[in-house]
N, CA, C and O atoms as a Maestro MAE file, in Angstrom:
{
 s_m_m2io_version
 :::
 2.0.0
}

f_m_ct {
 s_m_title
 :::
 protein
 m_atom[320] {
  # First column is atom index #
  i_m_mmod_type
  r_m_x_coord
  r_m_y_coord
  r_m_z_coord
  i_m_residue_number
  s_m_chain_name
  s_m_pdb_residue_name
  s_m_pdb_atom_name
  i_m_atomic_number
  :::
  1 25 160.619 -46.410 100.320 1 A "UNK " " N  " 7
  2 3 161.720 -46.854 99.485 1 A "UNK " " CA " 6
  3 2 161.937 -48.344 99.745 1 A "UNK " " C  " 6
  4 15 162.044 -48.770 100.895 1 A "UNK " " O  " 8
  5 25 162.002 -49.132 98.675 2 A "UNK " " N  " 7
  6 3 162.220 -50.561 98.849 2 A "UNK " " CA " 6
  7 2 163.635 -50.819 99.333 2 A "UNK " " C  " 6
  8 15 164.536 -50.011 99.108 2 A "UNK " " O  " 8
  9 25 163.821 -51.923 99.983 3 A "UNK " " N  " 7
  10 3 165.126 -52.290 100.505 3 A "UNK " " CA " 6
  11 2 165.709 -53.374 99.605 3 A "UNK " " C  " 6
  12 15 165.802 -54.542 99.982 3 A "UNK " " O  " 8
  13 25 166.094 -52.954 98.413 4 A "UNK " " N  " 7
  14 3 166.658 -53.869 97.446 4 A "UNK " " CA " 6
  15 2 167.975 -53.313 96.941 4 A "UNK " " C  " 6
  16 15 168.047 -52.188 96.445 4 A "UNK " " O  " 8
  17 25 169.019 -54.125 97.079 5 A "UNK " " N  " 7
  18 3 170.289 -53.808 96.439 5 A "UNK " " CA " 6
  19 2 170.249 -54.407 95.052 5 A "UNK " " C  " 6
  20 15 169.729 -55.506 94.861 5 A "UNK " " O  " 8
  21 25 170.789 -53.702 94.093 6 A "UNK " " N  " 7
  22 3 170.874 -54.204 92.734 6 A "UNK " " CA " 6
  23 2 172.331 -54.480 92.425 6 A "UNK " " C  " 6
  24 15 173.190 -53.622 92.630 6 A "UNK " " O  " 8
  25 25 172.609 -55.678 91.932 7 A "UNK " " N  " 7
  26 3 173.959 -56.047 91.534 7 A "UNK " " CA " 6
  27 2 173.967 -56.212 90.019 7 A "UNK " " C  " 6
  28 15 173.340 -57.122 89.477 7 A "UNK " " O  " 8
  29 25 174.685 -55.320 89.348 8 A "UNK " " N  " 7
  30 3 174.823 -55.396 87.895 8 A "UNK " " CA " 6
  31 2 175.969 -56.338 87.583 8 A "UNK " " C  " 6
  32 15 177.081 -56.172 88.083 8 A "UNK " " O  " 8
  33 25 175.682 -57.338 86.740 9 A "UNK " " N  " 7
  34 3 176.643 -58.386 86.436 9 A "UNK " " CA " 6
  35 2 176.715 -58.626 84.936 9 A "UNK " " C  " 6
  36 15 175.970 -58.033 84.156 9 A "UNK " " O  " 8
  37 25 177.615 -59.497 84.558 10 A "UNK " " N  " 7
  38 3 177.744 -59.895 83.166 10 A "UNK " " CA " 6
  39 2 177.898 -61.396 83.066 10 A "UNK " " C  " 6
  40 15 178.046 -62.086 84.075 10 A "UNK " " O  " 8
  41 25 177.862 -61.890 81.863 11 A "UNK " " N  " 7
  42 3 178.005 -63.321 81.629 11 A "UNK " " CA " 6
  43 2 179.437 -63.760 81.943 11 A "UNK " " C  " 6
  44 15 180.403 -63.078 81.603 11 A "UNK " " O  " 8
  45 25 179.544 -64.913 82.598 12 A "UNK " " N  " 7
  46 3 180.846 -65.519 82.907 12 A "UNK " " CA " 6
  47 2 181.761 -64.554 83.646 12 A "UNK " " C  " 6
  48 15 182.948 -64.464 83.331 12 A "UNK " " O  " 8
  49 25 181.230 -63.840 84.614 13 A "UNK " " N  " 7
  50 3 181.965 -62.817 85.356 13 A "UNK " " CA " 6
  51 2 182.335 -63.359 86.733 13 A "UNK " " C  " 6
  52 15 181.501 -63.384 87.638 13 A "UNK " " O  " 8
  53 25 183.583 -63.793 86.891 14 A "UNK " " N  " 7
  54 3 183.998 -64.352 88.184 14 A "UNK " " CA " 6
  55 2 184.027 -63.281 89.274 14 A "UNK " " C  " 6
  56 15 183.806 -63.590 90.445 14 A "UNK " " O  " 8
  57 25 184.292 -62.042 88.910 15 A "UNK " " N  " 7
  58 3 184.256 -60.958 89.898 15 A "UNK " " CA " 6
  59 2 182.836 -60.743 90.399 15 A "UNK " " C  " 6
  60 15 182.623 -60.405 91.564 15 A "UNK " " O  " 8
  61 25 181.874 -60.939 89.521 16 A "UNK " " N  " 7
  62 3 180.466 -60.803 89.909 16 A "UNK " " CA " 6
  63 2 180.093 -61.884 90.919 16 A "UNK " " C  " 6
  64 15 179.346 -61.630 91.864 16 A "UNK " " O  " 8
  65 25 180.616 -63.091 90.714 17 A "UNK " " N  " 7
  66 3 180.378 -64.171 91.672 17 A "UNK " " CA " 6
  67 2 180.987 -63.816 93.029 17 A "UNK " " C  " 6
  68 15 180.381 -64.075 94.069 17 A "UNK " " O  " 8
  69 25 182.177 -63.228 93.018 18 A "UNK " " N  " 7
  70 3 182.827 -62.807 94.256 18 A "UNK " " CA " 6
  71 2 182.005 -61.718 94.946 18 A "UNK " " C  " 6
  72 15 181.841 -61.733 96.166 18 A "UNK " " O  " 8
  73 25 181.497 -60.785 94.165 19 A "UNK " " N  " 7
  74 3 180.690 -59.694 94.730 19 A "UNK " " CA " 6
  75 2 179.423 -60.243 95.378 19 A "UNK " " C  " 6
  76 15 179.056 -59.825 96.476 19 A "UNK " " O  " 8
  77 25 178.761 -61.168 94.711 20 A "UNK " " N  " 7
  78 3 177.545 -61.767 95.267 20 A "UNK " " CA " 6
  79 2 177.857 -62.489 96.574 20 A "UNK " " C  " 6
  80 15 177.109 -62.372 97.544 20 A "UNK " " O  " 8
  81 25 178.960 -63.233 96.601 21 A "UNK " " N  " 7
  82 3 179.358 -63.948 97.818 21 A "UNK " " CA " 6
  83 2 179.682 -62.975 98.956 21 A "UNK " " C  " 6
  84 15 179.473 -63.299 100.125 21 A "UNK " " O  " 8
  85 25 180.180 -61.811 98.627 22 A "UNK " " N  " 7
  86 3 180.498 -60.791 99.627 22 A "UNK " " CA " 6
  87 2 179.218 -60.163 100.185 22 A "UNK " " C  " 6
  88 15 179.147 -59.851 101.374 22 A "UNK " " O  " 8
  89 25 178.210 -59.979 99.332 23 A "UNK " " N  " 7
  90 3 176.966 -59.314 99.717 23 A "UNK " " CA " 6
  91 2 176.027 -60.240 100.483 23 A "UNK " " C  " 6
  92 15 175.351 -59.789 101.408 23 A "UNK " " O  " 8
  93 25 175.967 -61.499 100.131 24 A "UNK " " N  " 7
  94 3 174.977 -62.413 100.706 24 A "UNK " " CA " 6
  95 2 174.996 -62.476 102.232 24 A "UNK " " C  " 6
  96 15 173.921 -62.482 102.830 24 A "UNK " " O  " 8
  97 25 176.154 -62.523 102.899 25 A "UNK " " N  " 7
  98 3 176.120 -62.544 104.377 25 A "UNK " " CA " 6
  99 2 175.457 -61.297 104.974 25 A "UNK " " C  " 6
  100 15 174.808 -61.378 106.017 25 A "UNK " " O  " 8
  101 25 175.617 -60.167 104.324 26 A "UNK " " N  " 7
  102 3 174.970 -58.940 104.806 26 A "UNK " " CA " 6
  103 2 173.453 -59.061 104.714 26 A "UNK " " C  " 6
  104 15 172.730 -58.608 105.601 26 A "UNK " " O  " 8
  105 25 172.984 -59.671 103.643 27 A "UNK " " N  " 7
  106 3 171.542 -59.854 103.465 27 A "UNK " " CA " 6
  107 2 170.989 -60.846 104.476 27 A "UNK " " C  " 6
  108 15 169.849 -60.712 104.920 27 A "UNK " " O  " 8
  109 25 171.790 -61.840 104.841 28 A "UNK " " N  " 7
  110 3 171.355 -62.809 105.852 28 A "UNK " " CA " 6
  111 2 171.202 -62.140 107.215 28 A "UNK " " C  " 6
  112 15 170.391 -62.579 108.030 28 A "UNK " " O  " 8
  113 25 171.969 -61.090 107.470 29 A "UNK " " N  " 7
  114 3 171.897 -60.359 108.735 29 A "UNK " " CA " 6
  115 2 170.781 -59.316 108.733 29 A "UNK " " C  " 6
  116 15 170.327 -58.889 109.795 29 A "UNK " " O  " 8
  117 25 170.346 -58.912 107.565 30 A "UNK " " N  " 7
  118 3 169.313 -57.877 107.436 30 A "UNK " " CA " 6
  119 2 168.193 -58.432 106.554 30 A "UNK " " C  " 6
  120 15 168.137 -58.165 105.353 30 A "UNK " " O  " 8
  121 25 167.315 -59.200 107.171 31 A "UNK " " N  " 7
  122 3 166.299 -59.958 106.433 31 A "UNK " " CA " 6
  123 2 165.375 -59.089 105.591 31 A "UNK " " C  " 6
  124 15 164.774 -59.577 104.634 31 A "UNK " " O  " 8
  125 25 165.252 -57.807 105.932 32 A "UNK " " N  " 7
  126 3 164.350 -56.937 105.167 32 A "UNK " " CA " 6
  127 2 164.934 -56.535 103.812 32 A "UNK " " C  " 6
  128 15 164.239 -55.953 102.980 32 A "UNK " " O  " 8
  129 25 166.203 -56.847 103.598 33 A "UNK " " N  " 7
  130 3 166.876 -56.507 102.348 33 A "UNK " " CA " 6
  131 2 166.834 -57.676 101.379 33 A "UNK " " C  " 6
  132 15 166.843 -58.841 101.776 33 A "UNK " " O  " 8
  133 25 166.788 -57.331 100.084 34 A "UNK " " N  " 7
  134 3 166.814 -58.311 99.003 34 A "UNK " " CA " 6
  135 2 167.931 -57.942 98.046 34 A "UNK " " C  " 6
  136 15 168.420 -56.812 98.047 34 A "UNK " " O  " 8
  137 25 168.327 -58.896 97.237 35 A "UNK " " N  " 7
  138 3 169.319 -58.649 96.199 35 A "UNK " " CA " 6
  139 2 168.686 -58.943 94.848 35 A "UNK " " C  " 6
  140 15 168.181 -60.041 94.610 35 A "UNK " " O  " 8
  141 25 168.719 -57.966 93.981 36 A "UNK " " N  " 7
  142 3 168.261 -58.142 92.600 36 A "UNK " " CA " 6
  143 2 169.506 -58.189 91.728 36 A "UNK " " C  " 6
  144 15 170.322 -57.267 91.747 36 A "UNK " " O  " 8
  145 25 169.649 -59.259 90.971 37 A "UNK " " N  " 7
  146 3 170.799 -59.402 90.087 37 A "UNK " " CA " 6
  147 2 170.343 -59.066 88.675 37 A "UNK " " C  " 6
  148 15 169.403 -59.664 88.151 37 A "UNK " " O  " 8
  149 25 171.031 -58.092 88.064 38 A "UNK " " N  " 7
  150 3 170.681 -57.634 86.724 38 A "UNK " " CA " 6
  151 2 171.875 -57.863 85.812 38 A "UNK " " C  " 6
  152 15 172.950 -57.302 86.025 38 A "UNK " " O  " 8
  153 25 171.679 -58.683 84.805 39 A "UNK " " N  " 7
  154 3 172.738 -58.918 83.825 39 A "UNK " " CA " 6
  155 2 172.702 -57.810 82.777 39 A "UNK " " C  " 6
  156 15 171.645 -57.465 82.249 39 A "UNK " " O  " 8
  157 25 173.874 -57.266 82.491 40 A "UNK " " N  " 7
  158 3 173.949 -56.222 81.471 40 A "UNK " " CA " 6
  159 2 174.062 -56.819 80.068 40 A "UNK " " C  " 6
  160 15 173.975 -56.098 79.074 40 A "UNK " " O  " 8
  161 25 174.254 -58.122 79.990 41 A "UNK " " N  " 7
  162 3 174.427 -58.807 78.713 41 A "UNK " " CA " 6
  163 2 173.189 -58.623 77.845 41 A "UNK " " C  " 6
  164 15 172.073 -58.916 78.275 41 A "UNK " " O  " 8
  165 25 173.386 -58.144 76.638 42 A "UNK " " N  " 7
  166 3 172.292 -57.965 75.697 42 A "UNK " " CA " 6
  167 2 171.521 -56.670 75.856 42 A "UNK " " C  " 6
  168 15 170.563 -56.428 75.122 42 A "UNK " " O  " 8
  169 25 171.920 -55.831 76.805 43 A "UNK " " N  " 7
  170 3 171.244 -54.560 77.017 43 A "UNK " " CA " 6
  171 2 172.229 -53.446 76.703 43 A "UNK " " C  " 6
  172 15 173.124 -53.162 77.500 43 A "UNK " " O  " 8
  173 25 172.072 -52.814 75.548 44 A "UNK " " N  " 7
  174 3 173.033 -51.807 75.085 44 A "UNK " " CA " 6
  175 2 173.194 -50.654 76.074 44 A "UNK " " C  " 6
  176 15 174.308 -50.178 76.297 44 A "UNK " " O  " 8
  177 25 172.098 -50.208 76.660 45 A "UNK " " N  " 7
  178 3 172.159 -49.086 77.600 45 A "UNK " " CA " 6
  179 2 172.965 -49.458 78.856 45 A "UNK " " C  " 6
  180 15 173.834 -48.705 79.296 45 A "UNK " " O  " 8
  181 25 172.659 -50.624 79.417 46 A "UNK " " N  " 7
  182 3 173.395 -51.058 80.603 46 A "UNK " " CA " 6
  183 2 174.853 -51.378 80.279 46 A "UNK " " C  " 6
  184 15 175.739 -51.113 81.091 46 A "UNK " " O  " 8
  185 25 175.106 -51.942 79.109 47 A "UNK " " N  " 7
  186 3 176.488 -52.231 78.718 47 A "UNK " " CA " 6
  187 2 177.297 -50.950 78.573 47 A "UNK " " C  " 6
  188 15 178.467 -50.906 78.951 47 A "UNK " " O  " 8
  189 25 176.677 -49.909 78.027 48 A "UNK " " N  " 7
  190 3 177.369 -48.625 77.886 48 A "UNK " " CA " 6
  191 2 177.671 -48.020 79.253 48 A "UNK " " C  " 6
  192 15 178.723 -47.411 79.451 48 A "UNK " " O  " 8
  193 25 176.748 -48.190 80.192 49 A "UNK " " N  " 7
  194 3 176.906 -47.587 81.514 49 A "UNK " " CA " 6
  195 2 177.847 -48.387 82.419 49 A "UNK " " C  " 6
  196 15 178.648 -47.803 83.148 49 A "UNK " " O  " 8
  197 25 177.754 -49.722 82.376 50 A "UNK " " N  " 7
  198 3 178.459 -50.552 83.340 50 A "UNK " " CA " 6
  199 2 179.497 -51.511 82.729 50 A "UNK " " C  " 6
  200 15 180.183 -52.216 83.468 50 A "UNK " " O  " 8
  201 25 179.616 -51.545 81.429 51 A "UNK " " N  " 7
  202 3 180.424 -52.550 80.754 51 A "UNK " " CA " 6
  203 2 181.829 -52.752 81.294 51 A "UNK " " C  " 6
  204 15 182.282 -53.891 81.412 51 A "UNK " " O  " 8
  205 25 182.524 -51.682 81.622 52 A "UNK " " N  " 7
  206 3 183.898 -51.815 82.114 52 A "UNK " " CA " 6
  207 2 183.964 -51.719 83.639 52 A "UNK " " C  " 6
  208 15 185.053 -51.766 84.212 52 A "UNK " " O  " 8
  209 25 182.815 -51.585 84.300 53 A "UNK " " N  " 7
  210 3 182.789 -51.377 85.755 53 A "UNK " " CA " 6
  211 2 182.240 -52.555 86.542 53 A "UNK " " C  " 6
  212 15 182.386 -52.586 87.764 53 A "UNK " " O  " 8
  213 25 181.609 -53.533 85.883 54 A "UNK " " N  " 7
  214 3 180.940 -54.595 86.631 54 A "UNK " " CA " 6
  215 2 181.940 -55.410 87.430 54 A "UNK " " C  " 6
  216 15 183.089 -55.566 87.016 54 A "UNK " " O  " 8
  217 25 181.520 -55.920 88.547 55 A "UNK " " N  " 7
  218 3 180.204 -55.767 89.152 55 A "UNK " " CA " 6
  219 2 180.024 -54.402 89.807 55 A "UNK " " C  " 6
  220 15 180.973 -53.801 90.311 55 A "UNK " " O  " 8
  221 25 178.800 -53.940 89.785 56 A "UNK " " N  " 7
  222 3 178.415 -52.678 90.431 56 A "UNK " " CA " 6
  223 2 177.214 -52.976 91.317 56 A "UNK " " C  " 6
  224 15 176.258 -53.621 90.888 56 A "UNK " " O  " 8
  225 25 177.271 -52.499 92.556 57 A "UNK " " N  " 7
  226 3 176.141 -52.642 93.466 57 A "UNK " " CA " 6
  227 2 175.501 -51.260 93.622 57 A "UNK " " C  " 6
  228 15 176.191 -50.253 93.785 57 A "UNK " " O  " 8
  229 25 174.165 -51.236 93.569 58 A "UNK " " N  " 7
  230 3 173.427 -49.972 93.655 58 A "UNK " " CA " 6
  231 2 172.400 -50.049 94.772 58 A "UNK " " C  " 6
  232 15 171.710 -51.055 94.936 58 A "UNK " " O  " 8
  233 25 172.313 -48.965 95.536 59 A "UNK " " N  " 7
  234 3 171.333 -48.835 96.614 59 A "UNK " " CA " 6
  235 2 170.021 -48.298 96.043 59 A "UNK " " C  " 6
  236 15 169.999 -47.780 94.927 59 A "UNK " " O  " 8
  237 25 168.936 -48.416 96.795 60 A "UNK " " N  " 7
  238 3 167.638 -47.915 96.322 60 A "UNK " " CA " 6
  239 2 167.651 -46.416 95.999 60 A "UNK " " C  " 6
  240 15 166.877 -45.964 95.156 60 A "UNK " " O  " 8
  241 25 168.512 -45.650 96.654 61 A "UNK " " N  " 7
  242 3 168.561 -44.203 96.405 61 A "UNK " " CA " 6
  243 2 169.400 -43.849 95.174 61 A "UNK " " C  " 6
  244 15 169.560 -42.670 94.855 61 A "UNK " " O  " 8
  245 25 169.940 -44.866 94.476 62 A "UNK " " N  " 7
  246 3 170.712 -44.624 93.271 62 A "UNK " " CA " 6
  247 2 172.215 -44.559 93.491 62 A "UNK " " C  " 6
  248 15 172.980 -44.544 92.527 62 A "UNK " " O  " 8
  249 25 172.651 -44.521 94.755 63 A "UNK " " N  " 7
  250 3 174.087 -44.511 95.032 63 A "UNK " " CA " 6
  251 2 174.685 -45.849 94.603 63 A "UNK " " C  " 6
  252 15 174.102 -46.905 94.846 63 A "UNK " " O  " 8
  253 25 175.854 -45.795 93.963 64 A "UNK " " N  " 7
  254 3 176.486 -46.989 93.421 64 A "UNK " " CA " 6
  255 2 177.922 -47.120 93.902 64 A "UNK " " C  " 6
  256 15 178.582 -46.144 94.257 64 A "UNK " " O  " 8
  257 25 178.377 -48.373 93.900 65 A "UNK " " N  " 7
  258 3 179.771 -48.656 94.202 65 A "UNK " " CA " 6
  259 2 180.232 -49.718 93.228 65 A "UNK " " C  " 6
  260 15 179.649 -50.798 93.141 65 A "UNK " " O  " 8
  261 25 181.306 -49.392 92.482 66 A "UNK " " N  " 7
  262 3 181.874 -50.350 91.544 66 A "UNK " " CA " 6
  263 2 182.939 -51.199 92.206 66 A "UNK " " C  " 6
  264 15 183.492 -50.832 93.243 66 A "UNK " " O  " 8
  265 25 183.213 -52.319 91.606 67 A "UNK " " N  " 7
  266 3 184.219 -53.247 92.102 67 A "UNK " " CA " 6
  267 2 185.598 -52.630 91.990 67 A "UNK " " C  " 6
  268 15 185.868 -51.967 90.988 67 A "UNK " " O  " 8
  269 25 186.473 -52.804 92.940 68 A "UNK " " N  " 7
  270 3 186.299 -53.639 94.125 68 A "UNK " " CA " 6
  271 2 185.616 -52.870 95.241 68 A "UNK " " C  " 6
  272 15 185.867 -51.680 95.432 68 A "UNK " " O  " 8
  273 25 184.751 -53.556 95.979 69 A "UNK " " N  " 7
  274 3 184.129 -52.961 97.152 69 A "UNK " " CA " 6
  275 2 184.196 -53.952 98.298 69 A "UNK " " C  " 6
  276 15 184.393 -55.151 98.099 69 A "UNK " " O  " 8
  277 25 184.028 -53.425 99.504 70 A "UNK " " N  " 7
  278 3 184.112 -54.243 100.707 70 A "UNK " " CA " 6
  279 2 182.722 -54.415 101.308 70 A "UNK " " C  " 6
  280 15 181.776 -53.728 100.922 70 A "UNK " " O  " 8
  281 25 182.611 -55.343 102.260 71 A "UNK " " N  " 7
  282 3 181.343 -55.498 102.963 71 A "UNK " " CA " 6
  283 2 180.979 -54.214 103.692 71 A "UNK " " C  " 6
  284 15 179.807 -53.839 103.751 71 A "UNK " " O  " 8
  285 25 181.978 -53.539 104.246 72 A "UNK " " N  " 7
  286 3 181.712 -52.273 104.945 72 A "UNK " " CA " 6
  287 2 181.115 -51.229 104.017 72 A "UNK " " C  " 6
  288 15 180.203 -50.500 104.405 72 A "UNK " " O  " 8
  289 25 181.623 -51.153 102.794 73 A "UNK " " N  " 7
  290 3 181.089 -50.185 101.834 73 A "UNK " " CA " 6
  291 2 179.656 -50.547 101.435 73 A "UNK " " C  " 6
  292 15 178.814 -49.662 101.286 73 A "UNK " " O  " 8
  293 25 179.380 -51.818 101.267 74 A "UNK " " N  " 7
  294 3 178.015 -52.249 100.924 74 A "UNK " " CA " 6
  295 2 177.088 -51.966 102.112 74 A "UNK " " C  " 6
  296 15 175.963 -51.506 101.921 74 A "UNK " " O  " 8
  297 25 177.547 -52.235 103.318 75 A "UNK " " N  " 7
  298 3 176.730 -51.978 104.504 75 A "UNK " " CA " 6
  299 2 176.397 -50.487 104.596 75 A "UNK " " C  " 6
  300 15 175.281 -50.126 104.969 75 A "UNK " " O  " 8
  301 25 177.343 -49.634 104.265 76 A "UNK " " N  " 7
  302 3 177.052 -48.193 104.271 76 A "UNK " " CA " 6
  303 2 176.002 -47.843 103.232 76 A "UNK " " C  " 6
  304 15 175.172 -46.966 103.471 76 A "UNK " " O  " 8
  305 25 176.019 -48.510 102.082 77 A "UNK " " N  " 7
  306 3 174.958 -48.291 101.089 77 A "UNK " " CA " 6
  307 2 173.599 -48.693 101.674 77 A "UNK " " C  " 6
  308 15 172.582 -48.053 101.405 77 A "UNK " " O  " 8
  309 25 173.598 -49.748 102.463 78 A "UNK " " N  " 7
  310 3 172.357 -50.227 103.061 78 A "UNK " " CA " 6
  311 2 171.872 -49.315 104.185 78 A "UNK " " C  " 6
  312 15 170.680 -49.291 104.492 78 A "UNK " " O  " 8
  313 25 172.778 -48.573 104.794 79 A "UNK " " N  " 7
  314 3 172.420 -47.694 105.904 79 A "UNK " " CA " 6
  315 2 171.889 -46.342 105.444 79 A "UNK " " C  " 6
  316 15 171.382 -45.570 106.258 79 A "UNK " " O  " 8
  317 25 171.998 -46.046 104.162 80 A "UNK " " N  " 7
  318 3 171.575 -44.745 103.646 80 A "UNK " " CA " 6
  319 2 170.064 -44.629 103.684 80 A "UNK " " C  " 6
  320 15 169.514 -43.601 103.289 80 A "UNK " " O  " 8
  :::
 }
 m_bond[319] {
  # First column is bond index #
  i_m_from
  i_m_to
  i_m_order
  :::
  1 1 2 1
  2 2 3 1
  3 3 4 2
  4 3 5 1
  5 5 6 1
  6 6 7 1
  7 7 8 2
  8 7 9 1
  9 9 10 1
  10 10 11 1
  11 11 12 2
  12 11 13 1
  13 13 14 1
  14 14 15 1
  15 15 16 2
  16 15 17 1
  17 17 18 1
  18 18 19 1
  19 19 20 2
  20 19 21 1
  21 21 22 1
  22 22 23 1
  23 23 24 2
  24 23 25 1
  25 25 26 1
  26 26 27 1
  27 27 28 2
  28 27 29 1
  29 29 30 1
  30 30 31 1
  31 31 32 2
  32 31 33 1
  33 33 34 1
  34 34 35 1
  35 35 36 2
  36 35 37 1
  37 37 38 1
  38 38 39 1
  39 39 40 2
  40 39 41 1
  41 41 42 1
  42 42 43 1
  43 43 44 2
  44 43 45 1
  45 45 46 1
  46 46 47 1
  47 47 48 2
  48 47 49 1
  49 49 50 1
  50 50 51 1
  51 51 52 2
  52 51 53 1
  53 53 54 1
  54 54 55 1
  55 55 56 2
  56 55 57 1
  57 57 58 1
  58 58 59 1
  59 59 60 2
  60 59 61 1
  61 61 62 1
  62 62 63 1
  63 63 64 2
  64 63 65 1
  65 65 66 1
  66 66 67 1
  67 67 68 2
  68 67 69 1
  69 69 70 1
  70 70 71 1
  71 71 72 2
  72 71 73 1
  73 73 74 1
  74 74 75 1
  75 75 76 2
  76 75 77 1
  77 77 78 1
  78 78 79 1
  79 79 80 2
  80 79 81 1
  81 81 82 1
  82 82 83 1
  83 83 84 2
  84 83 85 1
  85 85 86 1
  86 86 87 1
  87 87 88 2
  88 87 89 1
  89 89 90 1
  90 90 91 1
  91 91 92 2
  92 91 93 1
  93 93 94 1
  94 94 95 1
  95 95 96 2
  96 95 97 1
  97 97 98 1
  98 98 99 1
  99 99 100 2
  100 99 101 1
  101 101 102 1
  102 102 103 1
  103 103 104 2
  104 103 105 1
  105 105 106 1
  106 106 107 1
  107 107 108 2
  108 107 109 1
  109 109 110 1
  110 110 111 1
  111 111 112 2
  112 111 113 1
  113 113 114 1
  114 114 115 1
  115 115 116 2
  116 115 117 1
  117 117 118 1
  118 118 119 1
  119 119 120 2
  120 119 121 1
  121 121 122 1
  122 122 123 1
  123 123 124 2
  124 123 125 1
  125 125 126 1
  126 126 127 1
  127 127 128 2
  128 127 129 1
  129 129 130 1
  130 130 131 1
  131 131 132 2
  132 131 133 1
  133 133 134 1
  134 134 135 1
  135 135 136 2
  136 135 137 1
  137 137 138 1
  138 138 139 1
  139 139 140 2
  140 139 141 1
  141 141 142 1
  142 142 143 1
  143 143 144 2
  144 143 145 1
  145 145 146 1
  146 146 147 1
  147 147 148 2
  148 147 149 1
  149 149 150 1
  150 150 151 1
  151 151 152 2
  152 151 153 1
  153 153 154 1
  154 154 155 1
  155 155 156 2
  156 155 157 1
  157 157 158 1
  158 158 159 1
  159 159 160 2
  160 159 161 1
  161 161 162 1
  162 162 163 1
  163 163 164 2
  164 163 165 1
  165 165 166 1
  166 166 167 1
  167 167 168 2
  168 167 169 1
  169 169 170 1
  170 170 171 1
  171 171 172 2
  172 171 173 1
  173 173 174 1
  174 174 175 1
  175 175 176 2
  176 175 177 1
  177 177 178 1
  178 178 179 1
  179 179 180 2
  180 179 181 1
  181 181 182 1
  182 182 183 1
  183 183 184 2
  184 183 185 1
  185 185 186 1
  186 186 187 1
  187 187 188 2
  188 187 189 1
  189 189 190 1
  190 190 191 1
  191 191 192 2
  192 191 193 1
  193 193 194 1
  194 194 195 1
  195 195 196 2
  196 195 197 1
  197 197 198 1
  198 198 199 1
  199 199 200 2
  200 199 201 1
  201 201 202 1
  202 202 203 1
  203 203 204 2
  204 203 205 1
  205 205 206 1
  206 206 207 1
  207 207 208 2
  208 207 209 1
  209 209 210 1
  210 210 211 1
  211 211 212 2
  212 211 213 1
  213 213 214 1
  214 214 215 1
  215 215 216 2
  216 215 217 1
  217 217 218 1
  218 218 219 1
  219 219 220 2
  220 219 221 1
  221 221 222 1
  222 222 223 1
  223 223 224 2
  224 223 225 1
  225 225 226 1
  226 226 227 1
  227 227 228 2
  228 227 229 1
  229 229 230 1
  230 230 231 1
  231 231 232 2
  232 231 233 1
  233 233 234 1
  234 234 235 1
  235 235 236 2
  236 235 237 1
  237 237 238 1
  238 238 239 1
  239 239 240 2
  240 239 241 1
  241 241 242 1
  242 242 243 1
  243 243 244 2
  244 243 245 1
  245 245 246 1
  246 246 247 1
  247 247 248 2
  248 247 249 1
  249 249 250 1
  250 250 251 1
  251 251 252 2
  252 251 253 1
  253 253 254 1
  254 254 255 1
  255 255 256 2
  256 255 257 1
  257 257 258 1
  258 258 259 1
  259 259 260 2
  260 259 261 1
  261 261 262 1
  262 262 263 1
  263 263 264 2
  264 263 265 1
  265 265 266 1
  266 266 267 1
  267 267 268 2
  268 267 269 1
  269 269 270 1
  270 270 271 1
  271 271 272 2
  272 271 273 1
  273 273 274 1
  274 274 275 1
  275 275 276 2
  276 275 277 1
  277 277 278 1
  278 278 279 1
  279 279 280 2
  280 279 281 1
  281 281 282 1
  282 282 283 1
  283 283 284 2
  284 283 285 1
  285 285 286 1
  286 286 287 1
  287 287 288 2
  288 287 289 1
  289 289 290 1
  290 290 291 1
  291 291 292 2
  292 291 293 1
  293 293 294 1
  294 294 295 1
  295 295 296 2
  296 295 297 1
  297 297 298 1
  298 298 299 1
  299 299 300 2
  300 299 301 1
  301 301 302 1
  302 302 303 1
  303 303 304 2
  304 303 305 1
  305 305 306 1
  306 306 307 1
  307 307 308 2
  308 307 309 1
  309 309 310 1
  310 310 311 1
  311 311 312 2
  312 311 313 1
  313 313 314 1
  314 314 315 1
  315 315 316 2
  316 315 317 1
  317 317 318 1
  318 318 319 1
  319 319 320 2
  :::
 }
}
């Protein structure tokens, strides 16, 4: 299983910027992890799924956490 967190974001989303800033220190502590940022803008399927929930962070196993989330909650996603 790859060690990639996915952050679903949207255009001009200040909460998404906050979420990324919250996640980045965790990635600096766990070098084997990466962050993939996926914009839902222009993707009807992703907009239907995440449109009112962004930012959403997803673990490789499919577990997700919608905003607001804490570093502790993201770290638990990484520990799964």
